[in-house]
C-alpha positions as CSV (number, residue, x, y, z in Angstrom):
1,M,-10.4,84.8,178.8
2,C,-10.8,88.2,177.6
3,N,-8.8,90.9,179.8
4,T,-9.2,94.1,178.6
5,R,-12.6,95.9,177.3
6,L,-11.0,97.9,174.3
7,C,-13.8,96.5,172.0
8,W,-14.6,96.8,168.4
9,K,-18.2,97.3,167.7
10,P,-20.1,95.1,166.8
11,I,-18.7,92.8,169.7
12,V,-15.1,92.1,169.1
13,C,-12.8,92.1,171.6
14,F,-9.1,92.9,170.7
15,C,-7.9,89.7,172.4
16,V,-9.8,87.8,170.0
17,A,-7.7,89.7,167.2
18,A,-4.8,88.9,169.2
19,C,-5.7,85.1,168.8
20,L,-5.7,85.3,165.4
21,G,-2.3,86.6,164.8
22,S,-3.1,90.2,164.0
23,A,-4.0,93.6,166.0
24,L,-7.0,94.3,163.9
25,A,-7.0,98.0,163.0
26,A,-10.5,99.5,162.7
27,E,-9.7,100.6,159.0
28,T,-9.5,97.1,158.3
29,L,-12.5,96.1,159.9
30,G,-14.5,98.8,159.0
31,Q,-15.9,99.1,162.4
32,E,-15.7,101.2,165.8
33,L,-13.2,101.2,168.5
34,L,-15.0,101.6,171.5
35,T,-13.1,102.5,175.0
36,A,-14.5,101.1,178.4
37,A,-17.0,103.3,178.8
38,G,-18.5,102.1,176.0
39,K,-18.0,105.1,173.6
40,P,-16.0,105.5,170.7
41,A,-12.0,106.0,171.4
42,E,-12.5,108.7,167.9
43,G,-15.4,110.5,166.6
44,P,-16.3,113.4,163.9
45,L,-14.7,117.1,163.5
46,D,-18.1,118.7,163.6
47,V,-18.4,118.7,166.9
48,F,-15.2,120.7,167.6
49,L,-16.4,123.3,165.1
50,G,-19.6,125.4,165.1
51,Q,-19.8,128.7,167.2
52,P,-16.4,130.3,168.5
53,F,-17.0,128.9,172.2
54,F,-14.3,130.3,175.3
55,D,-14.5,130.4,178.7
56,M,-11.9,130.4,181.8
57,Q,-12.2,129.8,185.5
58,V,-9.6,129.2,188.6
59,V,-9.0,125.6,189.9
60,F,-6.1,126.4,192.3
61,D,-5.1,129.2,194.6
62,G,-3.4,130.4,197.0
63,G,0.3,131.5,197.7
64,N,3.1,131.8,195.3
65,D,3.2,128.2,194.7
66,V,0.6,126.4,192.3
67,R,2.8,124.7,190.3
68,E,2.8,121.4,188.3
69,P,-0.4,121.2,185.8
70,Y,-1.3,118.0,185.5
71,L,-4.4,117.1,183.0
72,A,-6.1,113.9,182.0
73,I,-9.6,112.9,180.9
74,A,-11.2,109.6,182.0
75,V,-12.7,107.4,179.7
76,D,-16.0,108.6,180.7
77,G,-15.1,112.3,180.4
78,T,-14.3,113.0,183.8
79,L,-11.6,115.7,183.7
80,L,-9.0,115.3,186.4
81,A,-6.5,118.4,187.6
82,V,-3.8,117.8,188.9
83,R,-1.9,120.6,191.6
84,N,1.6,118.3,191.8
85,Y,3.1,120.6,194.3
86,K,0.5,120.3,197.0
87,K,-0.5,116.3,195.9
88,Q,-4.0,118.1,195.2
89,L,-6.6,116.7,192.2
90,R,-10.1,118.1,191.6
91,R,-12.3,116.5,189.1
92,S,-15.1,117.6,186.8
93,E,-18.1,115.4,185.2
94,D,-19.9,117.8,183.4
95,G,-16.9,118.8,180.7
96,G,-15.6,121.7,183.3
97,R,-18.0,123.4,184.0
98,T,-18.1,123.0,187.8
99,W,-15.6,121.1,189.8
100,G,-15.4,119.4,192.8
101,D,-13.7,119.9,196.1
102,I,-10.2,119.4,196.6
103,I,-9.0,115.3,196.7
104,D,-5.8,114.5,198.5
105,V,-3.7,112.2,196.3
106,P,-0.5,110.6,196.3
107,I,1.0,112.1,193.1
108,A,3.9,114.3,194.4
109,H,6.6,116.6,192.2
110,S,8.7,114.2,190.2
111,D,5.8,111.9,189.2
112,S,4.8,111.8,186.2
113,N,1.6,112.8,184.8
114,M,-1.7,110.7,184.5
115,I,-1.9,107.7,182.1
116,V,-5.6,106.7,181.1
117,D,-5.8,103.2,179.9
118,D,-8.9,103.0,177.5
119,N,-8.8,99.4,178.0
120,T,-9.7,99.3,181.5
121,G,-10.6,102.6,182.2
122,E,-8.1,102.9,185.0
123,I,-6.1,105.7,185.4
124,M,-2.4,105.9,186.9
125,S,0.5,107.6,188.0
126,V,4.2,106.4,188.0
127,R,6.7,106.9,190.1
128,M,10.6,106.1,189.5
129,W,12.7,108.4,191.1
130,D,12.8,107.3,195.1
131,G,14.0,103.8,194.9
132,A,11.2,101.8,194.5
133,D,9.3,102.0,191.3
134,R,5.6,101.8,191.3
135,V,2.2,103.0,190.2
136,F,-0.5,104.5,191.7
137,R,-4.0,103.3,190.6
138,S,-7.4,104.5,190.1
139,T,-10.6,102.5,189.1
140,D,-12.6,104.8,190.2
141,G,-12.0,108.0,187.8
142,G,-9.6,109.6,190.5
143,Q,-11.6,109.1,193.5
144,T,-9.5,107.1,195.3
145,W,-5.8,105.7,194.5
146,T,-3.9,102.2,195.5
147,E,-0.1,101.9,195.6
148,E,1.1,98.7,193.2
149,K,4.7,97.9,192.9
150,I,5.8,97.8,189.2
151,T,9.0,96.2,187.3
152,V,10.5,99.2,185.5
153,K,13.3,97.7,182.5
154,P,16.1,99.6,181.4
155,N,17.1,100.3,177.9
156,K,20.2,98.8,176.0
157,L,22.5,102.1,176.9
158,M,21.8,101.7,180.2
159,K,22.7,98.4,180.6
160,R,25.5,99.0,179.3
161,F,26.2,102.1,181.6
162,E,25.5,99.2,184.5
163,E,27.4,96.9,182.9
164,T,30.9,98.9,182.6
165,G,30.3,101.2,185.6
166,E,29.4,104.4,183.8
167,K,26.5,105.1,185.3
168,K,24.6,102.9,188.0
169,R,20.7,104.0,188.7
170,V,20.4,105.6,192.3
171,T,17.4,107.9,193.5
172,K,16.7,111.3,193.4
173,G,18.4,111.8,196.7
174,A,21.7,110.1,195.7
175,S,23.0,113.6,194.5
176,D,26.1,113.3,196.0
177,Q,27.2,109.8,194.4
178,S,29.3,110.4,190.8
179,G,28.5,108.3,187.8
180,T,25.2,108.2,189.0
181,Y,21.6,108.9,187.2
182,Y,18.0,108.6,188.2
183,L,14.8,108.5,186.4
184,H,12.1,110.5,186.4
185,A,9.0,111.8,184.6
186,N,8.0,114.6,186.5
187,A,6.3,117.5,184.1
188,S,5.6,114.8,181.6
189,E,2.2,115.9,179.8
190,A,-0.6,113.4,179.8
191,G,0.3,109.3,178.4
192,V,-1.7,107.4,175.7
193,T,-3.2,104.2,174.5
194,L,-2.1,103.6,171.4
195,R,-5.1,102.9,169.5
196,H,-3.8,101.7,166.0
197,G,-0.9,99.3,164.1
198,E,0.6,96.4,165.9
199,H,1.5,97.9,169.3
200,Q,-2.3,98.6,170.0
201,G,-3.0,98.8,173.4
202,R,0.1,99.9,174.5
203,L,0.2,102.4,177.5
204,L,2.9,105.3,176.3
205,V,4.3,108.4,178.4
206,S,7.0,110.5,178.3
207,A,10.4,110.3,180.9
208,T,13.3,111.2,181.8
209,F,17.0,109.8,182.0
210,R,18.7,112.4,184.5
211,P,22.3,111.9,185.7
212,H,23.2,113.6,188.9
213,A,25.3,117.0,188.3
214,K,25.8,119.5,190.4
215,A,25.1,122.0,187.3
216,H,21.9,123.1,186.0
217,P,21.2,121.1,183.1
218,S,21.3,123.8,180.7
219,D,25.2,124.3,181.7
220,R,26.5,120.5,182.3
221,E,28.9,119.0,180.4
222,P,27.7,116.4,177.3
223,A,28.4,113.6,179.6
224,D,25.8,114.8,182.2
225,A,23.0,115.7,179.9
226,L,19.7,115.1,180.4
227,F,17.8,113.0,177.4
228,S,14.5,112.6,177.1
229,C,12.8,109.6,176.7
230,A,9.5,107.3,176.9
231,I,8.3,104.3,178.8
232,F,5.8,102.0,178.0
233,S,3.7,99.2,179.0
234,D,2.2,96.3,177.3
235,D,0.5,94.8,180.6
236,H,-2.2,97.5,181.8
237,G,1.0,99.3,183.8
238,A,2.6,96.4,185.6
239,T,5.8,96.1,183.6
240,W,7.1,99.3,182.3
241,Q,10.0,99.2,179.4
242,V,12.1,102.6,179.0
243,S,12.5,103.4,175.1
244,D,15.6,104.5,173.3
245,F,16.8,108.2,174.0
246,F,15.5,111.3,172.3
247,P,17.8,111.9,169.3
248,E,19.1,114.9,171.3
249,G,20.5,115.5,174.3
250,F,19.5,118.7,176.6
251,T,16.0,117.6,176.8
252,E,13.4,116.4,179.2
253,E,9.3,117.7,180.0
254,A,8.3,116.2,176.6
255,A,4.5,115.4,175.2
256,L,4.1,112.8,173.1
257,V,0.7,112.0,170.7
258,E,-0.1,109.1,168.4
259,L,-1.0,109.8,165.0
260,H,-3.9,108.0,163.0
261,D,-1.9,105.6,161.0
262,G,-0.2,104.9,164.3
263,R,2.8,106.9,164.4
264,V,4.2,108.7,167.5
265,Y,4.6,112.1,167.6
266,Y,7.4,113.3,170.3
267,N,7.9,117.3,171.5
268,S,10.2,118.2,173.8
269,R,11.6,121.0,175.9
270,S,14.8,121.8,175.2
271,H,17.8,122.9,178.0
272,S,20.2,123.9,175.2
273,G,20.5,127.8,176.5
274,Y,21.8,129.1,179.9
275,Y,20.8,129.3,183.5
276,D,24.2,130.8,185.3
277,K,23.6,134.5,184.2
278,G,27.4,134.3,184.5
279,S,27.6,132.5,181.7
280,A,25.1,135.2,179.6
281,R,26.0,135.0,175.5
282,Q,23.8,135.6,172.9
283,L,21.1,132.8,172.2
284,R,21.0,130.6,168.5
285,P,18.1,130.8,167.0
286,D,17.4,127.2,167.9
287,E,17.6,127.9,171.6
288,T,14.1,129.1,171.7
289,L,12.6,126.2,170.1
290,R,11.0,123.1,170.3
291,R,12.8,119.7,169.4
292,E,10.5,117.0,167.5
293,A,11.0,113.4,166.9
294,W,8.8,110.7,165.6
295,S,8.6,106.9,166.3
296,S,7.2,104.6,163.4
297,D,7.7,101.5,166.2
298,G,5.3,102.3,169.4
299,G,7.7,104.7,171.0
300,R,10.8,102.1,171.1
301,T,12.7,104.3,169.1
302,W,12.8,107.6,168.2
303,T,14.0,109.3,164.4
304,D,14.0,112.1,162.3
305,L,14.7,114.4,164.7
306,R,13.7,118.2,163.8
307,I,13.7,121.7,165.4
308,S,10.4,123.4,165.0
309,Q,10.5,126.5,163.0
310,V,7.2,127.8,164.9
311,L,6.7,126.0,168.4
312,P,8.4,128.5,171.1
313,D,9.9,127.0,173.7
314,G,8.9,129.7,175.8
315,G,9.7,131.0,179.5
316,G,13.1,130.9,179.7
317,Y,13.5,134.1,180.6
318,G,16.0,135.0,177.6
319,R,18.1,132.3,178.8
320,G,16.8,129.8,176.7
321,Y,16.2,127.0,178.9
322,G,12.3,126.4,177.9
323,M,9.5,125.2,180.4
324,K,6.7,122.6,180.0
325,G,3.8,123.1,177.4
326,G,0.6,120.8,176.4
327,L,0.3,119.0,173.5
328,T,-3.4,116.8,172.8
329,R,-4.6,115.0,169.6
330,L,-8.3,115.5,168.9
331,P,-9.9,112.2,168.7
332,V,-11.3,113.1,165.2
333,N,-11.5,109.6,162.9
334,G,-8.6,109.6,160.1
335,R,-7.4,113.3,160.6
336,D,-3.9,114.3,163.1
337,I,-5.7,117.9,164.3
338,L,-2.6,118.4,167.1
339,I,-2.8,121.7,169.7
340,F,-0.1,122.9,171.3
341,S,0.2,125.5,174.5
342,N,3.1,127.6,175.5
343,A,4.2,131.1,176.3
344,D,4.6,132.2,173.3
345,T,7.9,134.6,174.3
346,A,10.5,133.0,172.0
347,G,12.8,131.9,175.2
348,G,11.8,135.0,176.9
349,D,9.6,135.6,180.0
350,R,6.4,133.2,181.3
351,K,3.7,134.8,179.9
352,K,1.3,135.0,176.5
353,M,0.1,131.6,177.2
354,T,-1.3,130.1,173.8
355,V,-2.2,127.9,171.9
356,W,-1.1,126.2,168.4
357,A,-3.2,124.1,165.8
358,S,-1.7,121.7,163.2
359,F,-3.3,119.8,160.7
360,D,-0.9,117.7,159.3
361,G,0.3,116.3,162.4
362,A,2.7,118.5,163.2
363,Q,4.3,119.0,159.6
364,T,2.9,122.5,160.0
365,W,1.3,125.1,162.5
366,P,-0.7,127.2,160.9
367,V,-2.4,129.2,164.0
368,K,-2.6,130.0,166.9
369,R,-4.5,132.4,169.7
370,L,-3.6,134.0,172.6
371,V,-5.5,132.2,176.0
372,Y,-4.1,134.9,178.5
373,A,-1.5,137.9,178.0
374,P,-0.6,138.6,181.9
375,H,1.1,135.1,183.0
376,G,1.5,132.0,181.4
377,A,3.7,129.3,182.7
378,Y,3.6,125.3,182.6
379,S,0.6,123.7,180.8
380,S,-1.4,120.7,179.8
381,L,-4.0,119.9,177.6
382,V,-6.4,117.4,176.8
383,A,-9.3,116.9,174.2
384,G,-12.6,116.0,175.2
385,R,-13.9,112.1,174.3
386,P,-17.1,111.4,171.7
387,G,-20.3,110.7,173.2
388,T,-19.9,112.2,176.8
389,P,-20.0,115.5,178.7
390,S,-16.2,116.8,177.1
391,E,-16.8,116.5,173.7
392,G,-16.2,119.2,171.2
393,R,-14.1,120.8,173.9
394,I,-10.1,121.3,174.1
395,Y,-9.0,121.7,177.8
396,L,-5.9,123.6,178.7
397,L,-4.8,123.7,182.5
398,F,-2.2,126.2,183.2
399,E,0.2,128.0,186.0
400,G,-1.2,131.6,186.1
401,G,-3.4,133.7,187.6
402,A,-4.2,137.5,188.7
403,D,-1.3,138.0,191.6
404,G,1.3,136.2,189.2
405,R,2.8,133.0,187.3
406,Y,2.4,131.1,189.9
407,S,-0.9,132.6,192.0
408,A,-3.1,130.3,190.4
409,M,-4.1,127.5,188.0
410,Q,-6.9,128.7,185.4
411,V,-8.7,125.9,183.3
412,A,-9.5,127.4,179.8
413,R,-12.1,125.6,177.7
414,F,-12.6,126.6,173.7
415,N,-13.5,124.7,170.4
416,L,-11.4,124.8,167.2
417,S,-13.6,127.4,166.0
418,W,-12.3,129.5,168.4
419,I,-8.8,129.0,167.7
420,L,-9.2,129.5,163.7
421,A,-10.4,132.9,164.7
422,G,-6.5,133.4,165.6
423,E,-3.5,134.7,164.0
424,R,-1.8,133.0,160.6
425,T,1.8,131.9,161.5
426,G,2.6,131.7,157.9
427,S,3.2,128.0,158.5
428,G,1.3,126.1,156.0
429,Q,-2.2,126.7,155.4
430,V,-5.6,125.7,157.2
431,P,-7.2,123.6,155.1
432,E,-10.2,124.1,153.7
433,W,-12.2,121.0,155.4
434,V,-12.0,122.5,158.8
435,L,-12.8,125.7,157.8
436,P,-16.8,127.0,157.6
């Protein structure tokens, strides 16, 4: 019996493809991949073009602790914005024009960002840090949530740590125990459902392997370095496998997207600078830039480590410890148009919230545009889904308001044409097929 809803049009279910011994690809069948909402998973480019469009509104405010922006988009185009520190969520069913009342949710600090299962339409948030691995799951577009136990399987290196006694997995609160670590996915960008290749249907989201140590992540010895990683599930979120670690340590708060050929692009914050002002030194150029890697096996391993020469790891207050950035891929057939967001300050203050666009799957980033100059800290991005009220828009949720960087969260809505009117970076060229 088919237990997924990710189907080809005409009605050819993915589970039928599995029974035939292959994960059928849309390019092979010449048919359209549909989500659980019966809408195309990917569509045309032109809906993101046309007349430049931009607007912005506050969705959370009050006090000076409006932190941890998480943004997701359900299969029917409903937008979900989370203020993580306060366990608050707001929804928009009309493409971000209006937002509903605040809903109290169980998603709290140190939990992962949201993961939308395109197969079932369910939305999840994984919690791993407090001793009881579980997932919070919503079947009604984020209005209500249930809690379920899950299994999290360690990677090979974590198994070796356990076998040798070098490091043991404990909870976040067990910081007084030496030789220990915990897992979390705090400040991860929204997860993805893989659509192409042999791992089609897999859920994938970034996470962090975090050894316990007294020092700030930037000031640690290599043996206590944080490593970004991913967790993935092939059974709709009941079981999760930890991927191999990112190829460089002192990394966390990452984002990932699937490219149209099935590869996964990974973009991570770096803590390679310093935090303690007593350790002040001149930063190397690479200490203010983002880290990148790729996967060709559905997010199990990461290769081709690269330090981006374009994307800043902004917001490190001149000390090079970066901050969470946003990342999304526009759901356009056969194209890898990526949008990235961060403070355009090269490791400096948390301001000048900016977006960059790539048209070749992150090989180059030829154009950027300033969104909000006064303040801009953590950010999160999603792209509108075809055939829904969100279609053709890009959505940016970020920390920053009139009274300071943590006084509000705002949602900016814009299209690709608005970005194209921005500043050229010198990294590659904007291709002719995207220009008017």
